[in-house]
N, C-alpha and C positions, 0 to 999 in steps of 0.2 A: 796426206791421206794414207792410212794403213790399209793394205789389201791382204786379206787372209784367204789363201788359195787352198780349198778343201778338196780332199779326195771324195769320191762318191759315198764311201762309207761314212765319212765325217758329215757330209751334207745330209745324208739320211738320218743320222743320229740327231742333228740339229733341226730336222724337219724344214730344211731350206727348199724353196721352190725355185724354178728357173727365173721367175720374176724378182727374186731376192738377190740374184747374182748380177755383178757388173760384167762387162765384156772381158774375157780372159786376156786380151791384148792391151788392157789399160796400162798406161805408163806410170811408173812410180820412181821415186829416188831410190838409191841403193839399199837403204836399210828399211824400206817401207813395204816390202813385199815378202810374204812368208808362206811356206807350204805347211799344211797341217795334215797329219795322218793319225788315225786311231789304230793302235796296235794292242795286243793282249800279251801281258807278261804274268805268268802264274795265275791265269784266270782272271786277272784284273785289267780293266780298260785303262790304257795310258795314252796320252797325247804326245806324239813326237812332232817337234816343231823345228823347221830349218829355214834360214834366210835364203832367198833365191840367189843372191849374188855371192855371198861369202860362205854359205853352208854352215854358218854359225848355228849351233843347234842346242836344244835341251829337251828334257823329257819331263812331263808332268805326270806323276804316278797316281794311279787309283782315281781317275777322273769320274765323278758321278755324272748322271744324266743331266745335261745342261741345256738351257735355251741359248740363243745367239748372244744376247746381252750378257749373260753370265759367263759365257766362253770368252768374250772380249775382255771382261774384267779380269778373269783368271789369267789369260794370256799376258795382259799388260803387267799384272802384279808379278808373275813369274819372270817375265823379261826384265823388269826393273831389278829384281833380286839377283838374277844371273849376271846382268851387266855390272852391278855393284860388286858382286863377288869376283868378277874378272878384272876389277880395278878401273873401270870407266869412271870418269869424273861425274859428280852429281849434276853439274850444270849441263853436261852432254845428255845425261839420262832425262833430266827434266825437259830439255828442249825437244828430245825425241818424243816424249809422252805428250807434249803440246802438239807436235806434228801429227800425233795419232788421235787427235780429237775426233776426226771423221774416219769411220771404219766401214769398209765394204768387203763383201765376200765375193769370191770368184772361183771358177773352175781352175784346176791345175793346168799349167801351160808349158811345162818343161819336163821332158823325159829324163834329162840329165839330173834334175833335182829329185824326181820320183825314184830314179835308180839309186841316188845317194840316200834317200829316205829308207829304201829297202835295206841298203848296206848298214845304215845306222841302226835300224831296228834289229838286225842280226847282232850287231855289236852290243847293243844294250841287253838283248836277250842272253847273250853269252856271259856278260859281266854280272848280271843280276840273277843268273840261274840258281846259284846256291843260296844267296842271301835274300832274294825276293825284292819286290819293288820298294819296300820301306827300309832298304839298307842304309845305314848311316854313311856309307861310302858313296851314295848317289851323287852328291855335289862333286866329289873327286872324280867319279866316272864321267860326269858331264864335261869336266875340264879336260 
């Protein structure tokens, strides 16, 4: 099961209610729990994503207004691409996507990860300041 832990800002954008969320203390395997935060770069909404255990992260630039189902599909497709770009084997990626068949949303539950998200947001803002969110260097910056 995939758990997407959203900040209040992201929950509001998705129009999630308390009843849509699972308990924040739900147990997951190492790569199945992710924190999501909505940040703004050059006036454009971007989704900053980080794994709870590894802090493996990526940025989805210029995110339109999405519902929960669309966000899940966007997250999975970007994660698939980023993992492939990082050199993960396709069998590993496919097994992970199979594990992600069931998706739940939850509140954030780690100040450590939220602190890292804030630091990562600053990092991305600095690197994209001159070129903007559609910089051809974005994959390199993510690495």
